[in-house]
C-alpha positions as CSV (number, residue, x, y, z in Angstrom):
1,M,161.4,16.2,-21.5
2,S,159.6,15.4,-18.2
3,K,161.0,16.2,-14.8
4,Y,162.0,12.5,-14.6
5,G,163.6,12.4,-18.1
6,Q,167.0,13.7,-17.0
7,L,167.0,11.3,-14.1
8,R,166.6,8.4,-16.4
9,K,169.9,9.2,-18.0
10,S,173.5,9.8,-16.9
11,K,175.2,12.0,-19.4
12,G,173.0,10.7,-22.2
13,Q,173.1,7.1,-20.9
14,A,169.7,5.4,-20.2
15,L,169.0,4.1,-16.7
16,S,169.2,0.4,-17.5
17,S,172.5,0.9,-19.5
18,W,173.9,2.9,-16.6
19,L,173.0,0.2,-14.1
20,L,174.5,-2.6,-16.2
21,T,177.7,-0.5,-16.8
22,E,178.1,0.3,-13.1
23,T,177.7,-3.4,-12.1
24,L,179.7,-4.9,-15.0
25,E,182.5,-6.1,-12.7
26,L,180.0,-8.0,-10.5
27,H,178.3,-9.4,-13.6
28,D,181.6,-10.7,-15.0
29,R,182.4,-12.4,-11.6
30,T,179.2,-14.4,-12.0
31,M,180.0,-15.3,-15.6
32,E,183.6,-16.3,-14.6
33,H,182.6,-18.2,-11.4
34,P,184.2,-21.6,-11.1
35,F,180.7,-23.3,-11.0
36,M,179.7,-21.5,-14.2
37,K,182.9,-22.8,-15.8
38,T,182.0,-26.4,-15.1
39,I,178.8,-25.8,-17.1
40,Y,180.8,-24.2,-19.9
41,D,183.1,-27.2,-20.0
42,C,180.2,-29.7,-19.6
43,T,181.9,-31.1,-16.5
44,Y,179.4,-30.0,-13.9
45,S,178.2,-32.4,-11.2
46,D,174.6,-33.5,-11.7
47,E,173.9,-33.1,-8.0
48,A,175.3,-29.5,-8.0
49,Y,173.3,-28.6,-11.1
50,V,170.1,-29.9,-9.6
51,Q,170.8,-27.8,-6.5
52,Y,171.4,-24.8,-8.8
53,L,168.0,-25.3,-10.5
54,A,166.3,-25.8,-7.1
55,N,167.7,-22.4,-6.0
56,Q,166.5,-20.8,-9.3
57,H,163.1,-22.4,-8.9
58,A,162.6,-20.9,-5.4
59,M,163.8,-17.5,-6.6
60,F,161.6,-17.3,-9.6
61,E,158.7,-18.7,-7.8
62,R,158.8,-15.8,-5.2
63,L,159.6,-13.2,-7.9
64,E,156.6,-14.3,-9.9
65,Q,154.4,-14.1,-6.9
66,L,155.5,-10.5,-6.2
67,I,154.9,-9.3,-9.8
68,G,151.2,-8.6,-9.4
69,P,151.3,-6.9,-6.0
70,A,154.3,-4.8,-7.1
71,A,152.4,-3.5,-10.1
72,R,149.3,-2.7,-8.1
73,K,151.3,-0.7,-5.6
74,A,153.0,1.3,-8.4
75,S,151.9,4.7,-9.7
76,A,149.4,4.7,-12.5
77,T,152.0,5.7,-15.0
78,D,154.4,2.9,-13.9
79,R,151.6,0.4,-13.7
80,E,151.1,0.6,-17.5
81,T,154.8,0.2,-18.1
82,M,155.1,-2.8,-15.8
83,K,152.4,-4.5,-17.9
84,T,154.9,-4.5,-20.8
85,L,157.7,-5.9,-18.6
86,F,155.8,-8.7,-17.0
87,D,155.4,-10.8,-20.1
88,P,154.0,-14.3,-19.6
89,V,156.6,-15.6,-22.1
90,L,159.2,-14.8,-19.4
91,L,157.8,-17.0,-16.6
92,R,160.4,-19.5,-15.5
93,K,159.0,-21.4,-12.5
94,G,157.1,-24.0,-14.5
95,K,160.0,-24.5,-16.9
96,I,162.5,-25.1,-14.2
97,A,160.2,-27.5,-12.5
98,D,160.0,-29.5,-15.7
99,D,163.8,-29.7,-15.8
100,L,164.0,-30.8,-12.2
101,V,161.5,-33.6,-12.8
102,F,163.5,-34.8,-15.8
103,L,166.8,-34.6,-14.0
104,A,165.9,-35.6,-10.4
105,G,162.5,-37.3,-10.7
106,E,159.0,-36.3,-9.4
107,D,160.3,-36.2,-5.8
108,W,163.0,-33.6,-6.6
109,K,161.8,-31.4,-3.8
110,G,163.0,-34.0,-1.3
111,K,166.4,-34.1,-2.9
112,A,167.2,-30.4,-3.3
113,T,165.8,-27.6,-1.1
114,P,166.7,-23.9,-1.3
115,S,170.2,-23.4,0.0
116,V,171.2,-21.0,2.9
117,A,172.3,-18.3,0.4
118,T,169.1,-18.7,-1.5
119,E,167.1,-18.1,1.7
120,E,169.2,-15.0,2.3
121,Y,168.4,-13.8,-1.2
122,L,164.7,-14.4,-0.7
123,A,164.8,-12.4,2.5
124,A,166.4,-9.5,0.7
125,L,163.8,-9.8,-2.0
126,E,161.1,-9.7,0.6
127,A,162.5,-6.5,2.1
128,D,162.7,-5.0,-1.4
129,S,159.1,-6.0,-2.2
130,K,157.9,-2.9,-0.3
131,E,159.1,-0.8,-3.2
132,P,157.8,-1.7,-6.7
133,L,160.8,-0.3,-8.5
134,L,163.2,-2.6,-6.6
135,V,161.0,-5.6,-7.5
136,V,161.2,-4.6,-11.2
137,T,165.0,-4.3,-10.9
138,H,165.3,-7.8,-9.5
139,H,163.0,-8.9,-12.4
140,M,165.2,-7.2,-15.0
141,L,168.5,-8.7,-13.9
142,Q,167.1,-12.3,-13.3
143,Y,165.0,-12.7,-16.4
144,L,167.4,-11.0,-18.8
145,A,170.3,-13.1,-17.5
146,V,168.4,-16.2,-18.7
147,L,167.6,-14.5,-22.0
148,S,171.2,-13.5,-22.6
149,G,174.1,-15.5,-21.0
150,G,171.7,-18.3,-20.1
151,Q,171.4,-19.3,-23.7
152,Y,175.0,-20.5,-23.8
153,L,174.4,-22.4,-20.5
154,G,171.4,-24.2,-22.1
155,Q,173.5,-25.2,-25.1
156,Q,176.2,-26.7,-22.9
157,V,173.8,-28.5,-20.6
158,A,172.1,-30.0,-23.7
159,K,175.6,-31.2,-24.9
160,K,176.3,-33.0,-21.7
161,L,172.8,-34.7,-21.7
162,K,173.4,-35.8,-25.3
163,R,176.7,-37.3,-24.4
164,A,175.2,-39.1,-21.5
165,D,172.8,-40.7,-24.1
166,K,169.9,-41.2,-21.7
167,G,167.3,-41.5,-24.5
168,H,166.0,-38.0,-23.9
169,K,164.2,-35.9,-26.5
170,A,165.5,-32.5,-27.7
171,G,164.6,-29.9,-25.1
172,D,164.4,-32.3,-22.2
173,G,166.3,-30.9,-19.2
174,V,166.9,-27.5,-20.7
175,A,163.3,-26.0,-20.6
176,M,164.6,-23.2,-18.3
177,Y,166.4,-21.7,-21.3
178,S,163.6,-21.8,-23.9
179,F,161.1,-19.0,-24.4
180,Q,158.0,-20.0,-26.4
181,G,157.7,-18.1,-29.6
182,L,161.0,-16.4,-29.2
183,K,164.0,-17.6,-31.3
184,A,167.6,-17.0,-30.2
185,V,168.1,-14.4,-33.0
186,Q,165.2,-12.4,-31.5
187,H,166.6,-12.3,-28.0
188,P,168.8,-9.2,-28.4
189,K,165.9,-7.1,-29.8
190,Y,163.6,-8.4,-27.0
191,V,166.2,-7.6,-24.4
192,Q,166.6,-4.1,-25.8
193,T,162.9,-3.5,-25.9
194,Y,162.6,-4.6,-22.3
195,M,165.4,-2.2,-21.3
196,D,163.7,0.6,-23.2
197,N,160.5,0.0,-21.3
198,Y,162.3,-0.2,-18.0
199,D,163.8,3.2,-18.8
200,K,160.3,4.7,-19.0
201,L,159.7,4.1,-15.2
202,E,159.6,7.2,-13.1
203,V,162.5,6.6,-10.8
204,G,162.7,10.0,-9.2
205,E,165.6,10.2,-6.7
206,Q,165.9,6.4,-6.4
207,R,168.7,5.9,-8.9
208,E,171.3,5.0,-6.3
209,A,168.8,2.8,-4.5
210,L,168.3,0.9,-7.7
211,L,172.1,0.5,-8.2
212,D,172.4,-0.8,-4.6
213,C,169.6,-3.3,-5.4
214,C,171.5,-4.5,-8.5
215,K,174.6,-5.1,-6.4
216,R,172.7,-7.1,-3.9
217,V,171.3,-9.3,-6.6
218,Y,174.7,-10.1,-8.0
219,V,176.2,-10.7,-4.5
220,G,173.4,-13.0,-3.7
221,M,173.9,-15.0,-7.0
222,L,177.6,-15.3,-6.3
223,K,176.9,-16.8,-2.9
224,M,174.5,-19.3,-4.4
225,M,177.2,-20.3,-6.9
226,D,179.7,-20.7,-4.2
227,E,177.5,-23.2,-2.5
228,C,176.9,-25.2,-5.7
229,H,180.6,-25.2,-6.5
230,A,181.5,-26.4,-2.9
231,M,179.3,-29.5,-3.5
232,A,181.7,-30.7,-6.3
233,P,184.7,-28.4,-6.8
234,A,186.2,-30.7,-9.4
235,G,182.9,-31.2,-11.2
236,D,181.9,-34.6,-12.6
237,P,185.0,-36.8,-12.9
238,N,183.3,-39.0,-15.4
239,A,182.1,-36.2,-17.7
240,V,183.7,-35.8,-21.1
241,K,185.3,-32.4,-21.1
242,E,184.6,-29.8,-23.7
243,E,187.6,-29.7,-26.0
244,K,189.6,-26.6,-25.3
245,K,190.4,-24.7,-28.5
246,E,193.4,-22.5,-28.6
247,K,192.9,-19.1,-30.1
248,P,194.1,-19.3,-33.7
249,V,197.1,-17.0,-34.5
250,S,196.4,-14.9,-37.6
251,T,198.9,-13.5,-39.9
252,E,196.3,-11.5,-41.8
253,H,196.1,-7.7,-41.7
254,M,193.0,-6.9,-43.6
255,K,191.9,-3.3,-44.1
256,L,188.2,-3.1,-44.6
257,T,185.7,-0.3,-44.9
258,M,182.3,-0.5,-43.3
259,Q,180.8,-1.6,-46.7
260,E,183.5,-4.3,-47.1
261,L,183.0,-5.5,-43.5
262,S,179.3,-5.9,-44.1
263,E,180.1,-8.8,-46.4
264,Y,181.4,-10.9,-43.5
265,D,178.0,-11.5,-41.8
266,G,177.7,-15.3,-42.4
267,I,175.2,-14.7,-45.2
268,K,176.9,-12.9,-48.0
269,Q,180.1,-14.7,-47.0
270,K,180.4,-17.6,-44.6
271,R,183.1,-16.0,-42.6
272,L,182.1,-13.9,-39.6
273,I,184.1,-10.7,-38.8
274,M,183.1,-7.9,-36.4
275,S,184.8,-4.7,-35.4
276,I,185.4,-3.1,-32.0
277,S,187.3,0.2,-31.8
278,R,188.4,-0.5,-35.4
279,V,190.0,-3.9,-34.4
280,L,188.7,-6.6,-36.8
281,L,188.0,-9.9,-35.1
282,D,187.2,-13.2,-36.8
283,V,184.4,-14.7,-34.7
284,S,183.7,-17.6,-37.1
285,S,184.5,-20.1,-34.3
286,A,181.4,-18.8,-32.4
287,G,178.9,-19.2,-35.2
288,N,176.3,-20.3,-32.7
289,M,176.3,-16.8,-31.2
290,Y,177.4,-14.5,-34.1
291,G,176.2,-16.4,-37.1
292,P,172.7,-16.3,-38.7
293,G,170.1,-17.3,-36.1
294,G,172.5,-16.5,-33.3
295,G,171.7,-14.1,-30.5
296,Y,174.5,-11.7,-31.5
297,H,174.3,-11.9,-35.2
298,L,173.7,-8.2,-35.4
299,F,177.4,-7.6,-34.6
300,A,178.7,-9.8,-37.5
301,G,179.7,-7.6,-40.4
302,N,179.5,-4.5,-38.3
303,D,181.2,-2.4,-35.7
304,C,179.8,-2.7,-32.2
305,T,182.0,-0.2,-30.3
306,R,179.2,2.0,-29.0
307,N,177.0,-1.0,-28.3
308,L,179.5,-2.7,-26.0
309,A,180.7,0.4,-24.3
310,T,177.2,1.4,-23.4
311,M,175.7,-2.1,-22.9
312,N,173.2,-1.4,-25.7
313,L,171.8,-4.0,-28.1
314,D,170.0,-1.4,-30.3
315,R,170.9,-1.7,-34.0
316,K,170.8,2.1,-34.1
317,A,174.1,2.2,-32.1
318,L,176.0,0.0,-34.6
319,G,178.6,1.4,-36.9
320,D,180.4,3.9,-34.6
321,P,184.0,2.7,-34.6
322,D,185.3,6.1,-33.3
323,F,183.0,6.2,-30.3
324,A,185.0,7.8,-27.5
325,P,183.6,7.2,-24.0
326,T,183.3,10.3,-21.9
327,T,183.0,8.6,-18.5
328,D,185.5,6.4,-16.6
329,S,183.0,3.6,-16.4
330,H,182.4,3.6,-20.1
331,K,186.1,3.7,-20.8
332,K,186.7,0.7,-18.6
333,V,183.8,-1.2,-20.0
334,L,185.0,-0.6,-23.6
335,Q,188.6,-1.6,-22.8
336,D,187.4,-4.7,-20.9
337,W,185.5,-5.8,-24.0
338,V,188.4,-5.1,-26.3
339,D,190.8,-7.1,-24.1
340,K,188.3,-9.9,-23.6
341,L,187.3,-10.3,-27.3
342,S,190.8,-9.9,-28.7
343,G,192.0,-12.4,-26.2
344,K,189.5,-14.9,-27.4
345,Y,189.2,-14.4,-31.2
346,P,192.0,-13.8,-33.8
347,V,192.7,-10.2,-34.7
348,V,192.7,-10.1,-38.6
349,G,193.1,-6.4,-39.3
350,E,191.6,-3.0,-38.9
351,L,188.6,-1.0,-40.0
352,V,189.3,2.0,-42.1
353,G,187.2,4.9,-43.2
354,P,184.1,6.4,-41.6
355,G,181.4,4.4,-39.8
356,T,177.7,4.4,-40.6
357,F,176.3,5.7,-37.2
358,T,174.2,8.7,-38.0
359,G,174.0,10.4,-34.6
360,D,171.2,10.5,-32.1
361,E,168.6,12.7,-30.6
362,D,171.0,13.9,-27.9
363,G,173.2,15.7,-30.4
364,V,175.8,13.0,-30.7
365,K,177.9,13.4,-33.9
366,S,177.5,11.0,-36.8
367,S,180.3,8.5,-37.2
368,A,181.5,10.2,-40.4
369,A,181.8,13.6,-38.6
370,A,183.5,12.0,-35.6
371,H,185.9,10.1,-37.9
372,A,186.8,13.3,-39.8
373,A,187.5,15.2,-36.6
374,K,189.5,12.3,-35.1
375,E,191.6,11.7,-38.2
376,G,192.1,15.4,-39.0
377,S,190.6,14.6,-42.5
378,D,193.8,14.5,-44.5
379,A,191.8,14.9,-47.7
380,A,191.3,18.6,-48.3
381,C,188.1,20.0,-49.6
382,P,188.7,20.7,-53.4
383,I,186.8,24.0,-53.1
384,T,188.6,25.6,-50.1
385,G,191.6,23.4,-49.4
386,Q,190.5,23.2,-45.8
387,T,190.4,20.0,-43.8
388,A,188.3,18.9,-40.8
389,K,191.3,19.6,-38.7
390,D,191.0,23.3,-39.6
391,G,187.7,23.3,-37.7
392,A,185.7,25.1,-40.4
393,S,183.1,24.0,-42.7
394,C,183.1,24.6,-46.5
395,P,181.8,28.2,-47.2
396,M,179.6,26.8,-50.0
397,S,177.8,24.6,-47.5
398,T,174.9,25.5,-45.2
399,S,176.1,22.8,-42.8
400,T,177.9,23.7,-39.6
401,S,179.8,20.4,-39.4
402,A,183.5,21.0,-39.3
403,G,185.2,20.1,-42.6
404,E,182.0,19.0,-44.2
405,C,182.1,19.4,-48.0
406,P,178.9,20.1,-49.8
407,W,177.2,17.8,-52.3
408,P,178.2,17.2,-55.1
409,F,181.9,18.3,-54.4
410,V,182.1,15.6,-51.7
411,F,182.5,13.0,-54.4
412,F,185.9,14.4,-55.3
413,H,187.5,13.1,-52.0
414,D,184.9,11.2,-50.1
415,P,182.5,9.3,-52.4
416,M,181.1,7.1,-49.6
417,S,179.8,10.2,-47.8
418,G,178.3,11.4,-51.0
419,L,176.3,8.1,-51.2
420,Q,174.9,8.4,-47.7
421,S,171.1,8.4,-47.3
422,K,171.0,12.1,-46.6
423,H,172.0,12.7,-50.2
424,A,169.8,10.0,-51.7
425,W,167.2,12.2,-53.3
426,K,169.9,14.4,-54.9
427,N,171.6,11.4,-56.4
428,L,168.3,10.0,-57.7
429,V,167.5,13.3,-59.4
430,V,170.9,13.3,-61.2
431,V,170.6,9.7,-62.3
432,A,167.1,10.4,-63.6
433,A,168.3,13.5,-65.5
434,V,171.2,11.6,-67.1
435,L,168.9,8.7,-68.2
436,A,166.4,11.2,-69.6
437,V,169.2,12.7,-71.8
438,L,170.7,9.4,-72.8
439,Y,167.5,7.4,-73.5
440,P,166.7,9.2,-76.8
441,M,170.2,8.8,-78.0
442,L,170.3,5.1,-77.3
443,T,166.9,4.3,-78.9
């Protein structure tokens, strides 16, 4: 690992994930801001929303002007990485201008100019422009916000426009939230790829400076939202409010294994169920997000404990229900997600048995091993009588994993582990041998 490699991680956590984790509270404040709630409810004032777009236009216009110079000032190594971050598909200035023309007319610039808070943000961006890595950090937060949470905003704005029945075509007024050639279901993978590329930047000793930059970005956005909300605190009095749906109360108490949970992905079965810290949540009411084609469909029919705790959208992090955060920030983030999601969606049971997470390059245990250690593996090895709780591996095994029983004896008490991919070739050989013996007898 290069001299910068360790600096990109905090106890195994990638830089981008660390920044997002450390600023989650500020991020949540932007998501829960009263102005944002008027958009969620489809009750926002048209005037306030036009001002919001004008602020966004000014911000993205300057950010897109700085992209080229920032890359040219960077090191040769970072310059190549920045080329992957500055994707033309992301550019927003023109898209936002289209929305402003549709909503406020060709003369929109005379109706909504950048607000005081926006000018303050632009001044801070200008100061940060001297350091390429700070510009890239602004870039990461602003563009990924539109790719992620912005998708729900776009849906709600489209709903209000449809209700107003102004004879608009699909896509009118919501161009800001569309990315050419990128479907909603592809957004999480795109976001994760972007974050992976961001993590390749050579940050040196600037980690704390990047964290301070993230905080400035969020504080600036909150001030802009304050101004928009002050224009119309009650929203649009004539708007048809989005119907509030009470969280359904469930009397179910399902017990599903990972294999059984995988059926509830909206494809094999229409119902959508996901797991976090072994709590099963029915998210069928949010099919636009968790169903097929939705941005978070990867969570449906799976456990997303590790993903949410570490702010990671990589499929490789799925299936780790026993993930135990080792830092206070991760513990808080995970508990916040558990509280938030279980408060919004009905709890329908618990996940049982080991997960499917296979470990990672940093030596993190597989989910099966972690589950065995956590549960004390009540099922004893049929060869030695030992359990994982005893802290020893089976003497017939070459593995050093505590309590791990060797193949094929594992089938006696943990068939699911015996069917894992690491045993695939052994199982295939046995099946082939059995068929070779039976075939002459059956023909």
